[in-house]
C-alpha positions in Angstrom: 68.7 193.9 84.9 65.6 194.9 86.8 63.4 198.0 87.2 65.5 198.4 90.3 64.6 201.4 93.3 68.2 200.9 94.9 71.9 200.9 92.6 75.3 200.6 94.0 78.2 200.5 91.7 81.2 198.8 92.4 84.2 199.7 91.1 87.5 197.8 91.6 91.8 198.1 90.2 93.5 194.7 88.9 96.4 193.8 87.3 93.9 191.5 85.2 90.6 193.0 85.6 89.2 190.2 83.3 90.5 187.2 84.6 88.8 188.9 88.1 84.9 188.8 85.7 85.5 185.7 84.5 86.1 184.2 88.5 82.5 186.6 89.4 80.3 186.0 86.9 78.7 182.4 87.4 77.7 183.7 90.9 75.6 186.6 89.2 72.2 187.0 88.7 70.5 189.4 86.9 70.6 192.5 89.4 74.1 191.9 89.1 76.1 193.4 85.0 80.0 193.6 85.9 81.9 194.9 82.8 86.2 195.6 82.4 86.9 199.1 81.5 90.8 198.8 80.4 92.9 201.3 79.6 94.7 201.4 76.1 97.2 198.3 75.3 97.5 194.4 76.1 93.5 192.7 76.6 95.2 191.3 80.2 96.7 194.6 81.3 95.9 196.4 84.3 92.1 197.1 84.5 88.9 197.7 86.4 86.1 195.5 86.9 82.7 196.8 87.0 79.5 196.1 88.3 75.9 197.7 89.1 73.3 195.8 91.3 70.5 196.8 91.1 67.5 195.5 93.9 63.5 196.7 94.5 64.9 197.3 98.1 67.9 198.6 100.7 68.1 195.3 102.8 68.3 193.4 99.6 70.8 195.7 97.9 73.3 195.1 101.0 72.8 191.6 101.1 73.4 191.3 97.3 76.7 194.5 97.9 77.6 191.8 100.8 77.9 188.8 98.9 79.9 190.7 95.7 82.5 191.2 97.8 83.3 188.3 99.0 82.8 186.8 96.3 85.4 189.3 94.2 88.1 188.9 97.0 88.1 185.1 97.0 88.2 186.3 93.4 91.8 187.8 93.2 92.7 185.9 95.8 92.5 183.0 93.4 94.0 184.5 90.5 96.5 186.4 92.8 97.7 183.1 93.8 96.8 181.2 89.8 99.0 184.2 87.8 102.2 184.4 89.2 105.0 183.5 87.8 
């Protein structure tokens, strides 16, 4: 992460958080850090994707958050479609 002055942390719950995190990882820049938090149990169980975005200014933070949320929405839709039984 850079020495930023603005930070946003986004937490989103998913049935397959690792799959979602892996789907959005290629779009992450050095200002974006994503991790997965799961409850005790199987690795593919439900959990939370936690992403922290740091930027020098509010405008840049807003733009990066908007981009991230768009990417996250697509990743979740793809995950829902490809992991249904």
